[in-house]
C-alpha positions as CSV (number, residue, x, y, z in Angstrom):
1,M,78.8,128.7,43.7
2,S,79.6,130.2,40.3
3,T,82.9,131.6,41.7
4,A,84.0,128.1,42.6
5,L,83.2,126.9,39.0
6,N,85.1,129.8,37.4
7,T,88.1,129.2,39.6
8,K,88.2,125.5,38.7
9,N,87.9,126.2,35.0
10,K,90.8,128.7,34.8
11,I,94.2,127.6,33.5
12,H,97.0,128.0,36.0
13,P,99.4,130.9,35.0
14,Y,102.4,128.5,34.9
15,K,100.5,126.3,32.4
16,M,99.8,129.3,30.2
17,V,103.5,130.2,30.2
18,L,104.4,126.7,29.4
19,Y,101.9,126.5,26.5
20,A,103.3,129.8,25.1
21,G,106.8,128.4,25.3
22,L,105.7,125.1,23.6
23,G,104.0,127.1,20.9
24,S,107.2,129.0,20.2
25,I,109.1,125.7,20.0
26,V,106.5,124.3,17.5
27,M,106.9,127.4,15.3
28,M,110.7,127.0,15.4
29,F,110.6,123.4,14.3
30,A,107.9,124.0,11.8
31,G,110.1,126.7,10.2
32,L,113.1,124.3,10.2
33,T,111.3,121.4,8.7
34,S,109.7,123.7,6.1
35,A,113.2,125.1,5.2
36,Y,114.4,121.4,5.0
37,I,111.7,120.7,2.4
38,V,112.6,123.8,0.3
39,K,116.3,123.0,0.4
40,K,115.8,119.4,-0.5
41,S,114.9,120.4,-4.0
42,Q,118.4,121.7,-4.7
43,A,120.6,119.7,-7.0
44,N,123.4,119.1,-4.5
45,W,121.1,117.5,-1.8
46,L,122.7,114.4,-0.3
47,D,120.3,111.5,0.4
48,F,121.4,109.2,3.2
49,E,119.8,106.9,5.8
50,L,119.3,107.9,9.4
51,P,121.6,105.9,11.7
52,K,119.9,102.8,13.2
53,V,120.7,104.1,16.6
54,F,118.0,106.8,16.1
55,F,115.4,104.0,16.0
56,I,116.6,102.8,19.4
57,A,116.6,106.4,20.7
58,T,112.9,106.6,19.6
59,V,112.0,103.6,21.7
60,V,113.9,105.0,24.7
61,I,112.1,108.4,24.5
62,L,108.7,106.7,24.2
63,L,109.5,104.6,27.3
64,S,110.4,107.8,29.1
65,S,106.9,109.1,28.4
66,F,105.5,106.2,30.3
67,T,107.9,106.7,33.3
68,I,107.1,110.4,33.6
69,Q,103.4,109.6,33.5
70,M,103.9,107.1,36.3
71,A,105.8,109.8,38.3
72,V,102.7,112.1,38.0
73,K,100.5,109.2,39.1
74,K,102.6,108.4,42.1
75,A,102.9,112.1,43.0
76,K,99.1,112.4,43.0
77,E,98.8,109.3,45.1
78,G,101.3,110.8,47.6
79,Q,103.7,108.0,47.1
80,Q,107.0,109.9,47.4
81,N,109.5,107.0,47.0
82,P,108.0,105.6,43.8
83,Y,107.5,109.2,42.5
84,R,111.2,109.9,43.0
85,S,112.2,106.6,41.4
86,F,110.1,107.2,38.3
87,L,111.5,110.8,38.0
88,T,115.0,109.3,38.2
89,I,114.3,106.6,35.6
90,T,112.9,109.3,33.3
91,A,116.0,111.4,33.7
92,I,118.2,108.4,33.0
93,L,116.2,107.5,29.9
94,G,116.6,111.1,28.8
95,V,120.4,110.9,29.2
96,V,120.4,107.5,27.3
97,F,118.4,109.2,24.5
98,M,121.0,112.0,24.3
99,I,123.9,109.5,24.3
100,L,122.2,107.5,21.5
101,Q,121.8,110.7,19.5
102,V,125.5,111.6,19.8
103,K,126.4,108.0,18.7
104,G,124.2,108.6,15.7
105,F,126.1,111.8,14.9
106,M,129.4,109.9,15.3
107,E,128.1,107.1,13.0
108,L,127.3,109.7,10.3
109,Q,130.7,111.3,10.6
110,A,132.3,107.8,10.4
111,N,130.4,107.2,7.1
112,N,132.0,110.5,5.8
113,I,128.8,112.5,6.1
114,A,130.1,115.7,7.5
115,L,127.5,117.5,9.7
116,T,129.3,120.8,9.7
117,G,132.3,122.5,8.1
118,P,133.5,122.8,4.5
119,R,132.8,119.1,3.6
120,S,129.3,119.2,4.9
121,N,126.2,119.1,2.7
122,S,123.0,121.1,3.6
123,A,121.1,117.8,4.1
124,A,123.5,116.7,6.9
125,S,123.7,120.2,8.3
126,F,119.9,120.4,8.5
127,L,119.8,117.0,10.2
128,F,122.4,118.1,12.7
129,V,120.8,121.4,13.5
130,I,117.3,120.0,13.9
131,T,118.3,117.1,16.0
132,L,120.8,119.1,18.0
133,L,118.1,121.7,18.9
134,H,115.8,118.9,19.9
135,L,118.6,117.4,22.0
136,L,119.0,120.7,23.8
137,H,115.3,120.7,24.7
138,V,115.7,117.2,26.0
139,L,118.7,118.3,28.1
140,G,116.6,121.2,29.5
141,G,114.0,118.6,30.4
142,V,116.5,116.3,32.1
143,I,117.8,119.3,34.1
144,A,114.3,120.2,35.1
145,I,113.6,116.6,36.2
146,F,116.7,116.6,38.4
147,G,115.5,120.0,39.8
148,V,112.0,118.6,40.6
149,R,113.6,115.4,42.0
150,F,115.9,117.4,44.2
151,K,113.1,119.6,45.4
152,S,111.1,116.5,46.3
153,L,113.7,115.6,49.0
154,S,113.0,118.9,50.8
155,A,111.2,118.7,54.1
156,K,109.3,121.8,53.0
157,N,108.0,120.0,49.9
158,N,104.2,120.0,49.9
159,T,103.2,116.5,48.8
160,E,99.8,117.8,47.7
161,N,101.3,120.2,45.2
162,T,101.7,118.2,42.0
163,M,101.9,121.2,39.8
164,P,105.7,121.0,39.2
165,V,105.6,117.4,38.0
166,E,102.5,118.0,36.0
167,L,104.2,120.9,34.1
168,L,107.3,118.8,33.7
169,S,105.2,115.9,32.4
170,T,103.5,118.2,29.9
171,Y,106.9,119.4,28.7
172,W,108.4,116.0,28.5
173,H,105.5,114.5,26.6
174,F,105.8,117.4,24.2
175,V,109.5,116.8,23.7
176,D,108.7,113.1,23.1
177,I,105.9,113.9,20.5
178,L,108.2,116.4,18.9
179,W,110.9,113.7,18.4
180,I,108.4,111.3,16.9
181,Y,107.4,114.1,14.5
182,L,111.0,114.8,13.6
183,F,111.9,111.2,13.3
184,V,109.0,110.4,11.0
185,F,109.7,113.6,9.0
186,L,113.5,112.9,8.6
187,Q,113.0,109.2,8.0
188,W,110.1,109.2,5.5
189,I,109.0,112.7,4.6
190,G,112.2,114.6,4.4
């Protein structure tokens, strides 16, 4: 009986690997936002407003947290078609988020705020690097969603194994929370 309890309380090895990876990502962004604060005290720091499209992107990524959670729920209930639909919607919302971010970058460039190059300011460069790195993590999540979605079509797919979508959900929620942190930081703290 105690063996069954011990087995049930153990963390799956894949989850441990995911948590270690998420910890590394937290450290990277903590370092970047700390450096942002230090650099902000320089005399040549350029203050500017975030593009309005970043607000819309925030709503989109929050909505995607709901859809990924619904995918997990449907997977656990064994409802494959709704599960696949919610995965697809989440991936589409991820792509929309990325498009909105790129539009935000283009808006900054159109307002003569150079993100890179000789005309750039460290404020714009920090914004670009921080949001671009987050964007790459979202892209990785979208690719993973399509991978899990594709795998769900396989006849060999075990409908009782929800571990892939649970891991994906944990990662996706993390990326969403990370964006909220970055958005609040860049909008009001930074």
